[in-house]
C-alpha positions in Angstrom: 72.0 24.6 23.2 68.5 25.9 22.9 68.0 24.0 19.6 69.3 20.8 21.2 66.8 21.2 24.1 64.0 21.8 21.6 64.9 18.5 19.9 65.0 16.7 23.2 61.5 18.1 24.1 60.1 17.2 20.8 61.5 13.6 21.1 60.0 13.3 24.6 56.6 14.7 23.5 56.4 12.5 20.4 57.9 9.2 21.6 55.0 6.7 21.9 54.5 4.5 24.9 55.1 0.8 24.0 53.2 -1.9 25.7 56.4 -4.0 26.3 57.7 -1.3 28.6 54.5 -0.6 30.4 54.2 -4.0 32.2 57.7 -3.7 33.6 57.1 -0.1 34.6 53.8 -1.1 36.1 55.5 -3.6 38.4 58.1 -1.0 39.3 55.4 1.5 40.0 53.6 -0.9 42.3 56.8 -1.5 44.1 57.4 2.3 44.5 53.8 2.8 45.7 54.2 0.2 48.4 57.5 1.8 49.5 56.1 5.4 49.5 53.0 4.3 51.4 55.1 2.3 53.9 57.5 5.2 54.6 54.7 7.8 54.5 52.4 5.9 57.0 55.3 4.8 59.2 56.4 8.4 59.6 52.8 9.7 60.1 53.3 12.0 57.1 50.6 10.2 55.3 47.2 9.3 56.7 43.9 8.3 55.1 41.9 11.6 55.1 39.7 12.1 52.1 39.5 15.8 50.9 36.2 17.2 52.0 35.4 19.8 49.3 32.7 20.0 46.7 33.3 17.7 43.8 33.8 20.7 41.4 36.7 21.9 43.5 38.3 18.4 43.6 38.0 18.2 39.8 39.8 21.6 39.5 42.6 20.4 41.9 43.0 17.1 40.1 43.1 18.8 36.7 45.4 21.6 37.8 47.9 19.0 39.2 48.3 17.7 35.6 49.8 21.0 34.6 51.6 21.9 37.8 53.4 20.1 39.2 53.3 17.1 36.9 53.8 18.5 33.4 55.9 21.6 34.3 58.2 19.8 36.7 58.7 16.8 34.5 59.6 19.0 31.5 62.2 20.9 33.7 63.6 18.1 35.8 63.5 15.2 33.4 63.3 16.4 29.8 65.6 19.4 30.0 68.2 17.7 32.3 68.4 14.1 31.1 69.7 12.9 27.8 66.9 11.3 25.7 67.2 7.6 25.2 67.5 8.0 21.4 70.9 9.7 22.1 72.2 6.4 23.3 73.7 7.8 26.5 76.1 5.6 28.4 74.9 4.3 31.8 77.5 6.6 33.4 76.0 9.6 31.7 72.5 8.6 32.6 73.5 8.2 36.3 75.4 11.5 36.5 72.6 13.5 34.9 70.0 11.6 36.9 71.8 12.5 40.1 72.1 16.2 39.1 68.4 16.3 38.0 67.3 14.6 41.3 69.4 17.0 43.4 68.0 20.1 41.7 64.5 18.5 42.0 64.9 18.0 45.7 66.4 21.5 46.4 63.7 23.1 44.3 60.9 22.1 46.7 62.1 24.0 49.8 63.0 27.0 47.6 59.5 26.9 46.2 58.1 27.0 49.7 60.1 30.0 50.8 59.6 32.0 47.6 56.6 31.8 45.4 54.5 29.1 47.2 54.6 30.0 50.9 51.5 27.9 51.7 53.7 24.9 51.1 56.7 26.1 53.1 56.3 23.8 56.0 55.5 20.7 53.9 58.3 21.3 51.5 60.8 21.6 54.3 59.8 18.3 55.9 62.6 15.7 55.6 60.1 13.0 55.0 58.4 14.9 52.2 61.8 15.4 50.6 62.6 11.7 50.9 59.2 10.8 49.3 59.8 13.4 46.6 63.3 12.0 45.9 61.8 8.5 45.5 59.2 9.8 43.2 61.9 11.6 41.2 63.9 8.4 40.9 60.8 6.6 39.6 60.1 9.3 37.1 63.7 9.3 35.9 63.7 5.5 35.5 60.4 5.8 33.5 61.8 8.5 31.2 65.0 6.6 30.5 63.0 3.4 29.9 60.5 4.7 27.5 61.8 8.0 26.3 58.3 9.7 26.6 57.4 12.6 28.7 53.9 11.2 29.2 54.7 8.3 31.5 56.6 10.4 34.0 54.0 13.0 33.9 51.3 10.4 34.7 53.3 8.9 37.5 54.0 12.3 39.1 50.4 13.5 38.6 48.9 10.3 40.1 51.2 10.4 43.2 50.3 14.1 43.8 46.6 13.6 43.3 46.5 10.5 45.6 48.4 12.4 48.3 46.3 15.6 48.0 42.9 14.0 47.7 43.1 10.8 49.7 46.1 11.0 52.0 45.8 14.3 53.8 48.1 16.2 51.5 45.7 19.1 50.9 45.3 19.7 54.6 49.1 19.8 55.2 49.3 23.2 53.4 48.7 26.5 55.2 45.6 27.7 53.4 
């Protein structure tokens, strides 16, 4: 089992991004961004509020988001759960594992808030946050199945979190 997961991780780390997939995914990403922004603004969860911190702190926040949550969560919830496209998984298998992965991804956030990340407890319990996280998880799953590379879901996850934290009031929603 561990050897299989190592092979899966290696495949996800080394599969190159191909330009033919990127245009389709770019359009899908734009659609997702519009949906997330619509839901987020309509629910008042998102509001334009640029983070007022020294630029050095913002750089640290942006850089650290690449590692956690983007890289760490994508390795766990996409790479370790989902079959790699080179395994030629059936659509049924992709859907089943996608649902399992997404469910664990959603449940993980409130658990994170009540255990090791209490500053996020209120945010991670918000139903609208969980809906937005679920939509992000679906997009990252589609991106992974489509290209087989870890790097595109990591980029999507990182970009969504950074935009939320730095531009859309996300940082101020935590209990610091």
